[in-house]
Backbone as a printed PyTorch tensor [residue, N CA C, xyz], in Angstrom:
tensor([[[  0.8160,  -1.1730,  -0.0130],
         [  0.3110,   0.2330,   0.1450],
         [  0.7800,   1.2920,  -0.0530]],

        [[  0.4580,   2.4650,  -0.8100],
         [  1.2420,   3.3780,  -0.8740],
         [  0.6600,   4.5980,   0.1850]],

        [[  1.5790,   5.1570,   0.8000],
         [  1.5730,   6.5180,   1.5690],
         [  1.2630,   7.6500,   0.6890]],

        [[  0.2360,   8.4060,   0.9450],
         [  0.1060,   9.8910,   0.1510],
         [  0.2520,  10.8990,   1.3710]],

        [[  0.8610,  11.6330,   0.8850],
         [  1.3920,  12.9660,   1.7520],
         [  0.0960,  14.0390,   1.4980]],

        [[ -0.7140,  14.3750,   2.4850],
         [ -1.5030,  15.6430,   2.2260],
         [ -0.9810,  16.9640,   2.6720]],

        [[ -1.0930,  17.5680,   1.4530],
         [ -0.4920,  18.9750,   2.3110],
         [ -1.5860,  20.3100,   2.2390]],

        [[ -1.3670,  21.1780,   2.7280],
         [ -2.3620,  22.3200,   2.7960],
         [ -1.9250,  23.3420,   1.7650]],

        [[ -2.9360,  23.9940,   1.1300],
         [ -2.6380,  24.7410,   0.0400],
         [ -2.4640,  26.3530,   0.6680]],

        [[ -2.8640,  26.6640,   1.9520],
         [ -2.7490,  27.9070,   2.6500],
         [ -1.9670,  27.9950,   3.6170]],

        [[ -1.3890,  29.0910,   4.0900],
         [ -0.9450,  29.2670,   5.2830],
         [ -1.9030,  29.6630,   6.1630]],

        [[ -2.0580,  29.2640,   7.5800],
         [ -2.8060,  29.8140,   8.5060],
         [ -2.6250,  28.9820,  10.0060]],

        [[ -3.7810,  28.7190,  10.6510],
         [ -3.9980,  28.1100,  11.7370],
         [ -4.8680,  27.0670,  11.5150]],

        [[ -4.5820,  26.0890,  12.1060],
         [ -5.4910,  24.4490,  12.1030],
         [ -6.3930,  24.9070,  12.8300]],

        [[ -7.7000,  24.9680,  12.5360],
         [ -8.8680,  25.1360,  13.4360],
         [ -9.9240,  23.9060,  13.6310]],

        [[ -9.6370,  22.7880,  12.8760],
         [-10.4430,  21.6680,  12.9530],
         [ -9.8490,  20.2970,  12.5360]],

        [[-10.0180,  19.4820,  13.2190],
         [ -9.3920,  18.1520,  12.6910],
         [-10.7330,  17.2070,  12.5460]],

        [[-11.4780,  17.1380,  11.7230],
         [-12.5450,  16.2600,  11.9980],
         [-12.4140,  14.7680,  11.4320]],

        [[-11.3760,  14.2440,  11.0710],
         [-10.8750,  13.1240,  10.7030],
         [-10.0650,  12.4700,  11.7630]],

        [[-10.5380,  11.2750,  12.1210],
         [ -9.2740,  10.3590,  13.3660],
         [ -8.6080,   9.8000,  12.4940]],

        [[ -7.2820,   9.1930,  12.9300],
         [ -6.4990,   8.2950,  12.7340],
         [ -6.9660,   6.7740,  12.5250]],

        [[ -6.9490,   6.2370,  11.3580],
         [ -7.6330,   4.8990,  11.3980],
         [ -8.8060,   5.0530,  10.6240]],

        [[ -9.4440,   6.2740,  10.3290],
         [-10.4870,   6.4900,   9.7590],
         [-10.2980,   6.0240,   8.0990]],

        [[-11.8040,   5.6940,   7.6200],
         [-11.8240,   5.1990,   6.3430],
         [-12.0250,   6.2850,   5.3770]],

        [[-11.4050,   6.8110,   4.3190],
         [-11.5660,   8.3350,   3.8690],
         [-12.2270,   8.1280,   2.4200]],

        [[-12.9690,   8.8750,   2.1340],
         [-13.1060,   8.6840,   0.6020],
         [-12.7540,  10.1460,  -0.2440]],

        [[-12.3860,   9.8890,  -1.3920],
         [-11.9910,  11.4100,  -2.1090],
         [-12.8100,  12.2960,  -1.8530]],

        [[-11.9320,  13.3230,  -1.1480],
         [-12.8410,  14.7180,  -1.0080],
         [-13.1020,  15.1030,   0.3860]],

        [[-13.1080,  13.8510,   1.2470],
         [-13.4080,  13.9370,   2.7680],
         [-12.3460,  15.0250,   3.3830]],

        [[-13.0410,  15.7010,   4.3520],
         [-12.2260,  16.7600,   4.7580],
         [-11.0200,  15.9960,   6.0020]],

        [[-10.0620,  16.4400,   6.1380],
         [ -9.0570,  16.0400,   6.7180],
         [ -8.8000,  17.0180,   7.9700]],

        [[ -8.6620,  18.0300,   7.5290],
         [ -8.4450,  19.1690,   8.3650],
         [ -8.9650,  20.5120,   7.9580]],

        [[ -9.2650,  21.7600,   8.7350],
         [ -9.7270,  22.9170,   8.0180],
         [ -8.7640,  23.7440,   8.6600]],

        [[ -7.9790,  24.8060,   7.7300],
         [ -7.4340,  25.4980,   8.0910],
         [ -7.7680,  27.0470,   8.4360]],

        [[ -7.7400,  28.0140,   9.0770],
         [ -8.1720,  29.4670,   9.2770],
         [ -7.0580,  30.3090,   8.4750]],

        [[ -7.6640,  30.9540,   7.4660],
         [ -6.6020,  31.9750,   6.9750],
         [ -7.3280,  33.1480,   6.1150]],

        [[ -7.2940,  34.4020,   6.5530],
         [ -7.7620,  35.3960,   6.1050],
         [ -9.1950,  35.2320,   6.5000]],

        [[ -9.7850,  34.6390,   7.7190],
         [-11.2950,  34.9220,   8.4620],
         [-11.9100,  33.8530,   7.7590]],

        [[-11.2590,  33.1270,   6.8660],
         [-12.1660,  31.8070,   6.2090],
         [-11.4740,  30.4200,   6.7730]],

        [[-12.3060,  29.4440,   6.8870],
         [-11.9930,  28.1260,   7.1420],
         [-11.9400,  27.4990,   5.7380]],

        [[-10.7700,  27.0040,   5.4800],
         [-10.2220,  26.2080,   4.2410],
         [-10.0500,  24.6630,   4.3820]],

        [[-10.9020,  23.8380,   3.8640],
         [-10.8870,  22.4990,   3.8990],
         [ -9.5250,  22.0870,   3.2230]],

        [[ -9.1790,  21.1240,   3.9630],
         [ -7.6370,  20.1840,   3.2930],
         [ -8.2870,  18.8920,   3.1520]],

        [[ -8.7690,  18.6370,   1.7340],
         [ -9.5080,  17.2920,   1.3940],
         [ -8.7710,  16.1860,   1.2360]],

        [[ -8.9750,  14.8320,   1.5070],
         [ -8.3120,  13.7980,   0.9840],
         [ -8.5260,  13.6010,  -0.5360]],

        [[ -7.2940,  13.2860,  -0.9150],
         [ -7.1520,  13.4990,  -2.7230],
         [ -7.5000,  12.1690,  -3.0030]],

        [[ -7.7670,  11.0970,  -2.4740],
         [ -7.8490,   9.6390,  -2.7510],
         [ -8.5100,   8.8530,  -1.6880]],

        [[ -9.1000,   7.8660,  -1.9130],
         [ -9.7100,   6.9550,  -0.9630],
         [ -8.6890,   6.1890,  -0.2780]],

        [[ -8.8670,   6.0920,   0.9650],
         [ -7.9660,   5.3220,   1.7030],
         [ -8.0680,   5.3980,   3.2590]],

        [[ -7.0890,   4.9870,   4.0070],
         [ -7.0410,   5.0860,   5.6250],
         [ -6.1390,   6.0680,   5.8510]],

        [[ -6.5970,   6.9900,   6.9290],
         [ -5.7830,   7.8240,   7.6100],
         [ -4.9800,   7.3980,   8.4190]],

        [[ -3.5780,   7.3030,   7.9380],
         [ -2.5130,   6.7460,   8.8870],
         [ -1.9740,   7.5140,   9.8040]],

        [[ -1.7650,   8.7910,   9.9330],
         [ -1.2530,   9.4960,  10.8290],
         [ -1.6800,  11.1870,  10.3050]],

        [[ -1.9530,  12.2070,  11.4580],
         [ -1.9910,  13.2100,  11.3840],
         [ -1.2160,  14.2230,  12.1880]],

        [[ -0.3890,  14.9870,  11.2160],
         [  0.9880,  15.4970,  11.9680],
         [  0.9020,  16.7300,  12.3820]],

        [[ -0.4940,  17.3450,  12.3720],
         [ -0.6020,  18.5990,  13.2890],
         [ -1.6750,  18.5600,  14.3540]],

        [[ -1.7420,  19.7500,  15.1580],
         [ -2.7320,  19.7130,  16.2400],
         [ -3.6320,  20.9480,  15.8350]],

        [[ -4.6400,  20.6940,  16.6940],
         [ -5.4170,  22.0290,  16.7910],
         [ -4.4890,  23.5350,  17.2670]],

        [[ -4.6120,  24.4020,  16.5180],
         [ -4.0340,  25.6470,  16.8680],
         [ -2.7110,  25.6650,  16.5740]],

        [[ -2.2120,  24.6410,  15.5500],
         [ -0.9670,  24.7590,  14.9620],
         [ -0.8460,  25.7020,  13.8280]],

        [[  0.3170,  26.3840,  13.7180],
         [  0.3810,  27.4220,  12.2290],
         [  1.3030,  26.4240,  11.6450]],

        [[  0.4500,  26.6530,  10.4000],
         [  0.8970,  25.9510,   9.1580],
         [  1.5450,  26.5460,   7.9260]],

        [[  2.2900,  26.3860,   6.9680],
         [  2.8850,  26.8340,   6.1340],
         [  2.2410,  26.3120,   4.8780]],

        [[  2.0030,  27.3150,   3.8550],
         [  1.4810,  26.5040,   2.5570],
         [  2.4060,  25.4920,   2.0210]],

        [[  1.7850,  24.4450,   1.3500],
         [  2.5020,  23.1500,   0.6820],
         [  3.0640,  22.0780,   2.1260]],

        [[  3.0190,  22.6440,   3.5640],
         [  3.2950,  21.7020,   4.4440],
         [  2.2000,  20.5940,   4.6280]],

        [[  3.0570,  19.3530,   4.8380],
         [  2.3960,  18.0010,   5.2770],
         [  1.5460,  17.8160,   6.5490]],

        [[  0.2450,  17.7630,   6.2600],
         [ -0.3940,  17.8040,   7.5710],
         [ -1.1560,  16.3630,   7.9120]],

        [[ -0.9410,  15.6600,   6.8950],
         [ -1.3200,  14.0800,   7.0990],
         [ -1.0350,  13.1510,   6.2230]],

        [[ -1.2180,  12.0180,   6.5300],
         [ -0.7960,  10.7160,   5.4310],
         [ -1.9440,   9.8100,   5.4600]],

        [[ -2.2190,   9.4160,   4.1800],
         [ -3.1230,   8.3240,   3.8940],
         [ -2.4900,   7.4000,   3.4250]],

        [[ -3.0210,   6.0170,   3.9630],
         [ -2.4260,   4.7890,   3.2260],
         [ -3.6120,   4.3950,   2.0870]],

        [[ -3.1870,   4.2960,   1.0140],
         [ -4.3040,   3.6160,   0.0570],
         [ -4.1070,   2.2920,  -0.6600]]])
């Protein structure tokens, strides 16, 4: 099984982590939300798989392109 790194497209603060490690995800399911410019930007799963790890926690500040989670497909 391949590991797929999930990156955020915006810099900001992690404001929600709706998916838990071990969860079965479908393409497009939200893994995290990043607050940027007073908006909550979703970080979606790019493919179907199992959430292997979450590399950030609530209120972490993330940079554009930072890996926030890993999915095993």
